[in-house]
C-alpha positions in Angstrom: 81.9 112.3 58.7 78.5 113.8 58.2 75.8 111.5 59.3 72.5 113.5 58.0 68.9 111.3 57.8 67.3 113.0 55.2 69.2 113.6 51.5 67.1 115.9 50.8 67.7 117.7 54.3 71.3 117.9 53.5 71.0 118.6 50.0 69.6 121.8 50.8 72.4 122.4 53.3 74.9 122.4 50.3 73.0 125.4 49.3 74.3 127.8 51.7 77.8 125.8 51.5 79.7 127.2 48.6 78.1 129.7 46.0 76.2 132.0 48.4 72.9 130.5 47.3 70.7 133.0 50.1 72.7 136.1 49.2 69.9 138.7 50.0 72.7 141.5 50.8 70.5 145.1 51.0 71.8 147.0 54.0 69.8 146.1 57.5 67.1 148.5 58.3 65.6 146.9 61.4 65.7 148.4 64.8 67.7 149.1 67.8 66.1 146.4 70.3 66.7 142.7 71.0 63.1 141.9 70.1 63.0 143.4 66.6 62.2 140.8 63.7 64.9 139.3 62.1 66.4 141.7 59.3 69.1 140.2 56.7 72.1 140.8 58.0 75.3 142.7 56.1 77.6 142.9 58.4 81.2 142.3 58.3 81.2 139.5 60.9 78.5 137.7 59.1 80.9 137.8 55.9 83.4 136.3 57.7 80.7 133.7 59.2 79.9 132.9 55.6 83.5 132.4 54.2 84.5 130.0 57.6 81.4 127.9 56.6 82.0 127.9 53.2 85.3 126.5 53.7 84.4 124.0 56.5 81.0 122.8 55.0 82.4 122.4 51.8 84.8 119.7 53.2 84.6 116.7 55.3 87.3 114.7 57.2 85.7 111.8 56.8 85.0 112.3 53.6 81.4 110.7 53.5 78.4 113.6 52.3 81.2 116.2 51.8 79.9 119.6 50.2 76.2 118.8 51.4 74.8 117.0 48.1 73.7 113.6 47.3 73.8 111.8 44.0 70.6 111.3 43.3 69.3 115.2 42.7 72.4 115.5 39.9 70.8 113.9 37.8 67.7 116.1 38.1 66.9 118.5 35.1 68.2 122.0 35.2 70.3 121.6 38.5 73.6 122.3 38.9 76.4 119.7 38.6 77.6 118.1 42.3 80.8 115.5 42.8 78.3 113.1 42.7 77.2 114.3 39.2 78.6 111.3 36.4 81.2 111.9 34.1 80.5 114.2 31.1 80.0 117.7 29.8 79.3 119.5 32.9 82.2 117.3 35.4 85.4 116.3 34.5 88.4 114.9 35.6 92.4 115.0 35.4 94.5 113.9 37.6 93.7 115.3 41.1 91.2 117.6 40.0 87.6 117.8 39.4 85.9 120.6 37.1 82.2 121.6 37.9 80.9 123.5 35.3 77.7 125.7 36.4 76.0 127.0 33.2 72.8 129.1 34.3 71.8 126.3 36.2 69.9 126.5 39.3 70.0 124.5 42.7 67.8 122.5 45.0 65.2 125.5 46.2 67.2 128.8 44.6 65.6 130.1 41.7 68.7 131.9 41.5 70.8 130.9 38.5 74.9 130.4 38.5 77.6 131.1 35.9 80.9 129.6 36.2 83.4 127.0 36.7 84.5 125.3 39.8 88.0 123.4 40.4 88.4 120.5 43.3 91.7 119.7 43.7 93.7 116.7 46.1 97.3 117.3 47.0 96.9 113.2 46.7 95.5 111.0 45.2 92.8 110.5 41.7 89.7 112.2 41.5 86.4 110.3 40.3 83.1 112.2 39.5 80.6 110.6 41.4 82.9 110.9 44.0 83.9 113.1 46.7 87.5 113.8 46.0 88.9 113.6 49.3 92.7 113.1 49.2 93.4 111.7 52.8 95.5 112.4 55.8 98.3 114.6 55.9 97.2 116.6 52.6 95.6 119.6 51.1 91.7 120.0 49.2 91.5 123.5 47.4 88.5 125.1 45.8 88.7 127.7 43.2 86.5 129.2 40.9 88.4 129.1 37.3 87.9 130.2 34.0 87.0 127.2 32.6 86.6 123.0 32.4 90.3 121.7 32.4 91.7 124.9 33.3 93.7 126.3 36.2 93.4 130.1 36.0 91.5 131.5 38.4 88.5 133.6 37.5 84.9 134.1 38.8 81.5 132.6 40.1 78.7 134.8 39.1 74.9 134.4 40.4 71.8 136.2 39.0 68.9 136.3 41.7 65.2 136.1 40.5 64.9 140.1 41.0 67.9 139.6 38.3 70.2 141.0 40.9 73.5 139.9 39.9 76.5 138.5 43.0 80.3 137.7 41.8 82.6 135.6 44.4 86.3 137.0 42.5 88.6 134.3 43.2 91.4 136.2 41.0 91.1 139.6 40.7 94.9 141.0 42.2 94.4 141.7 45.9 91.1 140.5 45.5 90.8 144.8 44.8 90.6 145.6 48.3 90.1 149.4 48.3 93.3 150.0 50.5 95.6 148.1 47.9 96.8 145.9 50.8 98.7 142.5 49.5 96.6 139.5 50.4 98.6 136.4 49.7 97.4 134.2 47.1 96.6 130.3 47.7 96.2 128.2 44.5 96.8 128.8 41.1 98.5 132.2 41.6 94.7 133.2 42.6 92.4 132.6 45.7 89.9 131.2 47.0 90.2 128.1 50.1 92.7 125.8 51.2 91.6 122.8 53.6 94.3 120.8 55.4 93.8 117.5 56.7 96.2 116.1 59.2 98.0 112.6 60.3 94.7 111.3 61.4 92.4 112.7 58.5 90.9 115.3 60.9 90.8 118.9 59.7 93.3 120.9 61.4 93.8 124.2 59.4 91.6 125.9 56.8 92.3 129.4 54.4 90.7 131.5 52.5 90.5 134.5 50.5 87.6 136.0 48.5 85.3 138.8 47.2 82.0 139.1 47.3 80.1 142.2 45.5 76.8 143.0 44.7 77.4 146.5 42.2 75.9 149.2 44.7 75.5 147.2 47.5 77.8 144.6 49.3 81.3 144.5 48.9 83.7 142.5 51.1 86.9 140.9 50.9 87.8 138.6 53.4 90.7 136.5 53.9 91.9 134.1 56.9 93.8 131.3 58.3 92.3 129.4 61.2 93.2 126.5 63.4 90.5 123.9 63.5 89.8 121.5 66.3 88.1 118.2 65.7 88.4 114.6 66.4 89.5 112.5 63.1 86.4 111.5 61.0 83.9 110.8 62.8 83.7 114.4 64.3 80.1 116.0 65.2 81.3 119.0 66.0 83.9 121.5 65.8 85.9 124.9 66.8 87.3 127.6 65.0 89.6 129.8 66.4 92.0 132.6 64.6 92.0 136.2 63.8 90.3 137.5 60.4 90.8 140.2 58.5 87.9 141.8 56.1 88.1 144.7 54.2 84.6 146.7 54.0 84.9 148.3 50.1 81.5 150.0 50.6 82.8 151.8 53.6 86.6 151.8 53.3 87.5 150.5 56.1 89.2 147.1 58.0 88.4 145.3 60.7 89.8 142.7 62.3 87.9 140.4 63.7 88.2 137.5 66.9 86.2 134.2 67.0 84.8 133.4 70.7 84.0 129.7 70.7 82.9 129.8 67.9 81.4 126.2 66.9 79.8 124.6 63.7 78.5 121.4 63.6 77.6 118.7 61.0 74.2 120.4 60.1 74.4 124.0 59.6 76.7 125.9 57.6 76.9 128.5 59.5 78.1 128.5 63.2 75.9 127.1 65.7 76.8 129.3 68.7 79.7 131.7 70.0 80.5 135.2 68.5 82.2 137.0 66.3 84.1 140.5 67.1 85.5 142.9 64.7 87.2 145.9 65.1 87.5 148.6 62.3 90.4 150.9 61.9 90.7 153.2 58.8 92.9 151.9 55.8 96.7 152.7 55.1 96.1 154.3 51.7 93.0 155.4 51.4 90.4 157.4 54.0 87.1 155.9 55.0 83.9 157.5 53.8 81.8 159.4 55.9 79.7 156.5 57.4 83.0 154.8 57.3 84.8 157.3 59.7 82.1 156.4 62.3 83.2 153.4 62.2 86.7 153.9 62.9 87.4 152.9 66.9 85.0 151.4 67.0 83.7 147.7 66.7 80.7 145.1 67.0 79.5 141.3 67.8 77.7 139.1 66.2 76.2 136.6 69.0 75.0 133.1 67.1 71.9 132.2 69.0 71.3 128.8 66.4 71.5 128.2 62.8 71.3 130.8 60.6 69.9 133.2 63.7 72.0 135.8 66.0 72.1 138.5 67.2 74.4 141.9 65.8 75.4 144.9 68.3 76.4 147.3 66.1 79.0 149.8 66.4 77.1 152.3 67.5 76.0 150.2 70.1 72.3 149.4 68.5 71.5 145.8 68.5 69.1 143.9 66.3 68.7 140.6 65.1 69.4 139.0 62.5 69.3 136.0 59.9 72.5 135.0 57.8 72.0 132.6 54.7 75.2 133.2 53.2 77.8 130.5 53.2 80.9 130.7 50.5 
């Protein structure tokens, strides 16, 4: 369903679709007016945008250019495999499942190195290396990090930045290690990840996701939701997303409940291109907020998207800052 004009452009977009390839997670220290230069977003609302965007950009109702990677790049030395990679040590299949193995490899345009195994599983159909595993109408596609090729045991993906910082996308820890020990329903293989459902017309009508994204001592958020997708079958150029999202801000030890307002995704951007996400914060049921987290309780933030990867964040204290967003997972 994605009709890109440039294979390189499509390949670049994938870098933010499934693997947090631009995970600059340092705390925002920008100013308090919308006139300030862009700063890197690390808000709870931004984490939600990344999870929603990754789920959508990692699938397409037509399957034509899903996950935004074209075959010619999969053969280039040093690059991580994609669904377009031929069968071999980095791509293997069994039944309806495809496994892609990342071994300290990089994606085009990224200095980061990735280690882990991603499993793409169809509820119907047979997977083939070199073709996107699209299950068809009235079916489901799941995406999960597992512990080895051929395995269905949930695990994590590790990203090492050029500076040596390690970021983990966790799909396996019980309840995704949320600070409040709340129960988070599993999605597939008694673990977490992404599930995308296609309706009888072949269009996506629901996504479910759950991840923990963590940079030790810097950024730690657990997000999960089941959301409704509205798009026409196959050839849709954009879609809207609705439903509530829960985010556990494990650093501040507060819980965010987010409302998506007119959130729109198109075929050329992993992140939302318009609309907003408003997140209201409460204390947990079992663990008290940190000193900083207590300032968030009873307040909210709103992230408004002004284009692909840009937005304005109205913080819990009313200050406003222009932000850049580049994390999708």
